[in-house]
N, C-alpha and C positions, 0 to 999 in steps of 0.2 A: 513815516510820519508818526509822531508820538500822540497817543490818545490823551484825552482830557483827564486830569486828575479827579479823584473822587474824595473830596475833603471830608465828607460825612463818615466815610469808612476809616479815615485816619483818626478821627475823634473816638470812634468805637474801640479802636485798638487800646486806648488808655485803660478802659474798663477790663479788657482781657488781660492786659499786663498787670493790673492791680490784683486780679485774682491769682495770677502766677506768683506775684510777690508775696501776697498773704499766705500762700501755701508754703513758702520758704521761711516765714517768720518763726515757726516752732524750732527750726534748726539753729537759730541764733541763740547762743548760750544765755540762759536765764529767761528766755521767752516762752519756753515750753508750757509753763504754768499759766501764762497769760492766754494761751490759745486753746487750752483744754476745753473740750465740749462745744466749741463754737464751729458751726458748720462752715462758715465763711473761710476758715483756715484749711478746709479740705476741698476747695473748689479749683485748685490749680489745674487739674485735668480738664475742667471745663474751659478754662482760659486757653490752654494749649490747643485743645480741639478746635476752639473758635479760630485761633491763628491758622491752623491747617486749612479749615474751610475758607477763610478769607484769602489765604495765599492761593488756593486753587481757583477761586473766583477771579482774583486779580490776574493770575497767569492766563486764564481763559479770556478775560477782557482784553488783555494786551496782545495776545497772539492769535485771536480768532481769525483775523484777516489772513494770516500766514497759512492757516490750515483749512480755510473755508472750502476749497475745491478738492484738494488732495493733500496727502502727506508725502511730499517728495523727499528723497534722501538728502538732497542739499539743504532743504529747509529744516529738516529734522536735525541734521548735524549743526546747523547754525543755532537752532533753539537750544540744543544740549550745550554747545559752547558758551552761549550767552548765560545760561544758568550756572555752569561750572565756574566761569570767570567771575561771577558775582558772589557765589557762595563759598567756593573752596578756599580763597585767601583768608576769609574770616574764620573758617574752620581750622586752618593751620595756625592762625594767630591764637585762637582759644586753646588749641592743643599745646602750643608752646607755653602759654600762661598756666595751664593746668599741670604741666609736667613737674615743675618743682613742688607744687602742692602734693601731687601724687607720690613723689619720691619720699617726702617726709611724713606721709600720712601714717599715723600709728594704727589706724583701724583697717586699712587695706594696703598692705605693702605692695609696691609696684612689681608686676610681672612683666618683664621687658618683652615677652612674646606678644603682649597686647598692642604694643606700639605700631607695628605695620598694619594691623587690622584697623586701628583708628586713623592712621595716616591716609589709608585708601577708602575710608568710610564703609567698611564691610564688617564692622564689629557685630552687627545684628544678623549677618548672613551665616554665622557659624552653625553648622548643621547638627546641633544638639538641643535637647530640651531645655537645659539651663545654659544660657549664654555666658561662658566663662569670662569673656573679655568685655562684656557690656558695661559693667559698673566702673571701669577705669576712665580716667580723664574726663572728658565732656560727654557723659552718657547720652544726653538727648541728641547729640549730633548724629 
């Protein structure tokens, strides 16, 4: 049974998305001067953090009945499968979209060794202090 939607939370997402958008404005050619010194253009981290908290709340809200009594292996596998089938196709699509941009990037030439790490979403698991493959493709993924 599907839980009732929480429309108030959907409305709040707009403000978080606006903060993330505004933090990207200085990257638009010619907009750097417009954003100099304005704190609002440095609040993207706040918007992303809010999305993480909101996602955790929504996941808990939707799956609390599954795990109320115990975490059974079959239930956990179903939960992981549900999450992967929802997130991974979008990840692959954005990776394919970012690939030509990365190939022709004058600032960060493509290191093809980064591709498998991003395909399997382990680019941040690289055991070094500076993550060599983090900045390629869709870094936030």
